[in-house]
C-alpha positions in Angstrom: 121.0 -93.1 -16.3 118.0 -92.1 -14.2 114.3 -92.5 -14.7 112.0 -89.5 -14.1 110.6 -89.7 -10.6 106.8 -89.8 -10.4 105.2 -87.3 -8.1 101.7 -87.3 -6.6 98.8 -87.4 -9.0 95.6 -85.3 -8.9 97.3 -82.1 -7.6 96.1 -78.7 -8.8 99.1 -78.1 -11.0 99.5 -81.6 -12.4 100.2 -81.4 -16.2 102.0 -78.0 -15.9 105.7 -78.1 -16.9 108.1 -75.4 -15.7 111.6 -74.6 -17.1 113.5 -73.2 -14.1 116.5 -71.0 -14.7 116.2 -69.6 -11.2 119.1 -69.3 -8.9 119.8 -68.8 -5.2 116.5 -68.3 -3.3 113.7 -66.2 -4.8 113.3 -67.9 -8.2 113.7 -71.4 -6.8 111.3 -70.7 -4.0 108.6 -69.7 -6.5 109.1 -72.8 -8.6 109.4 -75.0 -5.5 105.8 -74.1 -4.5 104.7 -74.9 -8.1 106.4 -78.3 -7.8 104.8 -79.0 -4.4 101.4 -78.6 -6.0 102.0 -80.9 -8.9 103.9 -79.0 -11.6 106.9 -80.8 -13.2 109.7 -78.4 -12.6 112.9 -78.9 -14.7 115.8 -77.0 -13.2 118.2 -76.2 -16.0 121.8 -75.9 -14.8 125.4 -76.2 -16.1 128.5 -77.6 -14.4 130.4 -74.6 -15.8 128.3 -72.1 -13.6 126.6 -73.7 -10.7 123.6 -72.3 -8.9 125.1 -70.3 -6.0 123.1 -72.5 -3.5 124.7 -75.7 -4.7 127.9 -74.5 -2.9 126.1 -72.9 0.0 126.6 -74.2 3.5 125.7 -76.3 5.4 127.0 -79.4 3.7 126.0 -82.9 4.6 128.6 -84.3 6.9 130.6 -81.1 6.6 131.9 -82.2 3.2 131.6 -79.7 0.4 130.1 -80.7 -3.0 127.5 -79.6 -5.5 125.1 -82.3 -4.4 125.6 -81.9 -0.6 124.2 -78.5 0.2 121.3 -78.5 2.6 120.4 -75.0 1.5 120.0 -76.2 -2.1 118.2 -79.3 -1.0 115.5 -77.2 0.8 114.6 -74.9 -2.1 114.8 -77.4 -4.9 113.1 -80.4 -3.5 110.7 -82.0 -5.9 112.4 -80.8 -9.1 114.3 -82.5 -11.9 117.8 -81.5 -13.1 118.9 -81.0 -16.7 122.4 -79.9 -17.3 122.6 -77.8 -20.5 125.5 -75.6 -21.5 123.8 -72.8 -23.3 127.1 -71.6 -24.8 127.3 -74.6 -27.1 125.6 -74.1 -30.4 123.6 -77.3 -30.3 122.0 -76.4 -26.9 119.7 -74.1 -28.7 117.8 -76.9 -30.4 117.5 -78.8 -27.1 116.1 -75.8 -25.3 113.7 -75.1 -28.1 112.3 -78.6 -27.9 111.8 -78.2 -24.2 110.1 -74.7 -24.6 107.7 -76.1 -27.1 106.4 -78.7 -24.6 106.4 -76.4 -21.5 104.1 -74.0 -19.9 106.3 -71.7 -17.8 109.8 -70.4 -18.4 111.4 -68.7 -15.4 114.8 -67.0 -15.4 116.6 -64.9 -12.7 119.6 -63.6 -14.5 120.8 -60.0 -14.8 118.6 -58.3 -17.4 120.2 -58.8 -20.9 121.9 -62.1 -20.1 119.3 -64.3 -21.7 119.1 -62.0 -24.7 122.8 -62.2 -25.2 122.6 -66.0 -25.1 119.9 -65.8 -27.7 117.0 -66.8 -25.5 115.1 -63.6 -24.8 111.3 -63.3 -24.5 110.8 -62.7 -28.3 112.7 -65.9 -29.1 111.1 -68.1 -26.4 107.5 -66.9 -27.1 108.2 -67.4 -30.8 108.9 -71.0 -30.1 105.8 -71.3 -28.0 103.2 -68.4 -28.0 101.4 -70.1 -25.1 104.3 -70.1 -22.7 104.4 -67.9 -19.6 107.8 -66.2 -19.3 108.8 -64.8 -15.9 111.9 -62.7 -15.4 113.1 -62.0 -11.8 115.8 -59.5 -11.2 117.0 -57.0 -8.6 115.5 -53.8 -10.0 113.5 -54.9 -13.0 114.1 -55.2 -16.7 113.9 -51.5 -17.6 115.1 -48.3 -16.2 118.4 -46.6 -15.2 119.3 -49.3 -12.6 118.0 -52.3 -14.5 121.5 -53.8 -14.9 122.1 -53.5 -11.1 123.3 -57.0 -10.0 123.4 -58.5 -6.6 121.8 -60.7 -4.0 119.1 -60.2 -1.4 121.7 -58.7 1.1 122.2 -55.9 -1.3 118.5 -55.4 -2.0 117.9 -55.3 1.8 120.1 -52.2 1.9 118.7 -50.6 -1.2 115.1 -51.0 0.0 115.8 -49.5 3.5 115.6 -52.6 5.6 119.1 -52.2 6.8 118.4 -48.7 8.1 115.5 -50.1 10.2 117.3 -53.0 11.9 119.9 -52.4 14.6 120.3 -50.8 18.0 119.3 -47.2 18.5 122.3 -45.0 17.6 124.2 -48.0 16.3 125.3 -49.2 12.9 122.8 -50.9 10.5 122.5 -54.6 11.1 120.8 -56.3 8.2 117.9 -58.8 8.6 118.9 -62.4 8.3 120.6 -63.6 5.1 119.3 -62.5 1.7 116.1 -61.2 3.4 114.4 -59.7 0.3 114.7 -63.1 -1.5 112.6 -64.7 1.2 109.8 -62.1 1.1 109.6 -61.3 -2.6 109.1 -64.8 -4.2 105.4 -65.2 -3.3 104.6 -62.2 -5.6 106.4 -64.1 -8.4 104.6 -67.4 -7.9 101.3 -65.6 -7.6 101.9 -63.7 -10.9 102.7 -67.0 -12.6 99.5 -68.6 -11.5 97.5 -65.5 -12.6 99.2 -65.7 -16.0 98.3 -69.3 -16.4 94.7 -68.5 -15.6 94.7 -65.7 -18.2 96.2 -68.2 -20.7 93.2 -70.5 -20.1 90.9 -67.7 -21.4 93.1 -66.2 -24.2 95.2 -69.2 -25.2 98.3 -67.0 -25.2 101.2 -66.7 -22.8 102.2 -63.7 -20.7 105.4 -61.9 -19.8 106.2 -61.2 -16.2 108.9 -58.7 -15.1 109.4 -58.8 -11.4 111.7 -56.5 -9.5 112.9 -57.8 -6.1 113.3 -54.3 -4.8 109.7 -53.3 -5.6 108.3 -56.5 -4.2 110.2 -56.0 -0.9 109.0 -52.4 -0.6 105.5 -53.7 -0.3 106.3 -54.7 3.3 107.5 -51.2 4.2 104.1 -49.5 3.8 103.9 -48.3 7.4 107.1 -46.3 7.6 106.6 -45.0 4.0 103.1 -43.7 5.0 104.5 -42.3 8.2 107.1 -40.3 6.3 104.4 -38.9 4.0 101.8 -38.1 6.7 104.0 -36.9 9.6 107.4 -36.2 8.1 109.0 -38.6 10.5 111.7 -40.9 9.3 111.7 -44.2 11.2 115.1 -45.6 11.7 117.0 -48.0 14.0 115.8 -48.2 17.6 116.4 -51.8 18.6 113.1 -53.5 19.4 111.2 -50.4 20.5 107.8 -49.8 19.1 105.4 -46.9 19.6 102.5 -49.2 20.5 104.2 -51.5 23.0 106.3 -51.4 26.2 108.0 -53.4 27.4 108.8 -54.9 24.0 112.1 -56.8 23.7 114.0 -60.0 24.0 115.2 -61.0 27.4 117.8 -63.5 28.6 116.8 -66.7 30.3 118.5 -69.7 31.9 120.8 -71.7 29.6 123.4 -71.1 27.0 122.3 -68.1 25.0 118.5 -68.6 25.6 116.1 -65.8 25.2 112.4 -64.9 25.3 110.5 -62.2 23.4 107.8 -60.3 25.4 105.5 -57.6 24.1 103.0 -55.7 26.3 100.4 -53.4 24.7 97.7 -53.2 27.4 97.7 -52.4 31.1 96.1 -55.7 31.8 99.0 -57.5 30.2 101.4 -55.3 32.2 99.8 -56.3 35.4 99.9 -60.0 34.4 103.6 -59.7 33.6 104.3 -58.2 37.0 102.3 -61.0 38.6 104.2 -63.8 36.8 107.7 -62.4 37.5 106.7 -61.8 41.1 109.2 -59.2 42.3 108.9 -56.3 44.7 111.1 -54.4 42.3 108.6 -54.8 39.4 105.1 -53.8 40.4 102.2 -52.4 38.3 101.8 -49.6 40.8 105.3 -48.2 40.1 104.5 -47.8 36.4 100.7 -47.7 36.2 100.3 -46.2 32.7 101.7 -46.8 29.3 103.3 -43.3 29.3 105.1 -44.1 32.6 106.5 -47.3 31.2 107.5 -45.6 27.9 109.4 -42.9 29.8 111.4 -45.6 31.7 111.6 -48.1 28.9 115.4 -48.8 29.1 115.4 -49.1 32.8 112.4 -51.4 32.6 114.2 -53.6 30.1 117.2 -54.0 32.4 115.0 -54.8 35.4 112.9 -57.4 33.5 116.1 -59.0 32.1 117.4 -59.4 35.6 114.3 -61.4 36.5 113.9 -63.5 33.4 117.5 -64.8 33.8 116.1 -67.0 36.6 113.6 -68.7 34.4 113.7 -71.6 31.9 112.6 -70.0 28.6 109.9 -72.5 27.8 108.5 -72.5 31.4 108.4 -68.7 31.3 106.7 -68.7 27.9 104.0 -71.0 29.2 103.5 -69.0 32.4 103.1 -65.7 30.6 100.8 -67.1 27.9 98.6 -68.7 30.5 98.2 -65.2 32.0 97.5 -63.5 28.7 100.9 -62.0 28.1 102.2 -62.3 24.5 105.5 -64.1 24.8 107.6 -66.6 22.7 110.9 -68.4 23.1 113.6 -67.3 20.7 113.9 -70.7 19.1 116.8 -72.4 17.4 116.7 -74.9 14.5 116.8 -77.8 17.0 113.7 -76.3 18.8 111.8 -76.0 15.5 112.5 -79.6 14.4 111.2 -80.8 17.7 108.2 -78.4 17.8 104.9 -80.4 18.4 102.7 -77.9 16.5 104.9 -78.1 13.4 105.0 -81.8 13.7 101.2 -82.0 14.0 100.9 -80.0 10.7 103.6 -82.1 9.0 105.6 -79.0 8.2 108.9 -80.8 7.9 108.9 -83.6 5.3 111.5 -86.4 5.4 113.3 -87.1 2.2 116.1 -89.5 1.3 118.8 -88.0 -1.0 121.6 -90.1 -2.7 124.4 -88.0 -1.1 122.8 -86.1 1.7 120.9 -89.1 3.0 117.8 -88.8 5.2 116.9 -85.2 5.9 113.9 -82.9 6.4 112.8 -79.9 4.3 110.1 -77.4 4.9 106.6 -77.8 3.4 104.4 -74.9 2.4 102.9 -72.7 5.0 99.3 -73.3 4.0 97.0 -76.4 3.5 94.3 -76.9 0.9 91.5 -79.2 1.8 91.8 -82.5 0.0 95.2 -81.7 -1.4 98.4 -83.5 -0.1 101.1 -81.3 -1.5 104.8 -82.2 -1.9 107.7 -82.2 -2.1 107.3 -85.7 -3.6 111.1 -86.4 -3.8 114.4 -84.8 -2.9 116.3 -82.1 -4.7 118.1 -83.5 -7.8 121.8 -84.3 -8.2 123.4 -82.1 -10.8 122.3 -83.4 -14.2 120.5 -86.4 -12.6 117.6 -86.5 -15.0 119.3 -85.2 -18.2 119.1 -88.5 -20.1 115.5 -89.3 -19.0 114.3 -85.7 -19.9 115.9 -86.0 -23.4 114.4 -89.4 -24.0 111.0 -89.3 -22.3 110.0 -85.6 -22.7 111.9 -84.5 -25.8 111.7 -87.9 -27.6 115.3 -87.9 -28.5 117.1 -91.2 -29.6 120.0 -92.7 -27.7 122.3 -91.9 -30.6 121.2 -88.3 -30.7 121.7 -87.9 -27.0 125.2 -89.5 -27.2 126.2 -87.2 -30.0 125.1 -84.1 -28.1 126.8 -85.4 -25.0 130.1 -85.8 -26.9 129.7 -82.2 -28.1 129.6 -80.9 -24.5 125.9 -79.9 -24.7 125.0 -81.6 -21.4 127.7 -80.3 -19.2 
């Protein structure tokens, strides 16, 4: 039996209650930011069909388990967990009670799943006309591909990201992980906040239909416009860009250590040559941008032979001191030790019953006078079921016990 944890008071979203049927990354990321700024987010799960991230590596201590995923811990910090098996008849009454006292209902299933379970928008809004219902799916709730199911890796291919990433003439190499999940969720959280503001004026809830594919296309404006204006189709070409040369990652001293360098101006080019200090690399040999662009591959090879002699952090500092845009290709260990991130308190230390002490990311913005969360670690599966039923839904111990025996809270 677990009491409901108390978060920080006085935050902008204090008093807002969110029912979170989100899974994996996009939906949980949207509700995570709501939780960080004061909303009470109740993640509804079932042991019969775990959120994909609960079994996502890495695991604490390398031991698998539904409560041991660091991935899950990061995107669900500051939330409560209610286990509810929607396929049991009595679950309907429990969910209805919860909807009646909530402000936001988010689901991220394949379109039609919630309707088949009996919890579509018409039903949910009928229980609470003031609730904001948000549906997140791969390609939206309507249209010839609305039932298309899959994760961000698939959406990365469908939206064209895979065609853009990789070596020139090589095979498509997708961006990291479920890339479109990571870039689409801010649209969802923003839409929810707008709908809540509209509700303050009208008194009625809203329905939000978000397509991950469409949200991700927002970030491909430049190549889409290029195709329309010039007829050119931009495709894989490694790190080459029209506006910069050299522009690549280069090896440094150490085990698999690299630095990114990008040069757009002649002054930056002269500074790069000065710092690397080699007779083989002089600004007089390639005085113009056009000269450098023509010999881009040879220049990359030459620069790589020189950067290998440098410590990546020392080279980064030297180049930046001379006005050359450069940055070490960091690892997780570098980020956790980064003094700028530490100064901004970006990583928050939490203590989890199974994971133990760990750090999760905060939000990427600060609001004056607001100390946002997460206030407590991600929940154990079903950790707050009893407390939610008792304290939020005003159910008696006998009623909870009866529903438990019927398999409702599994």
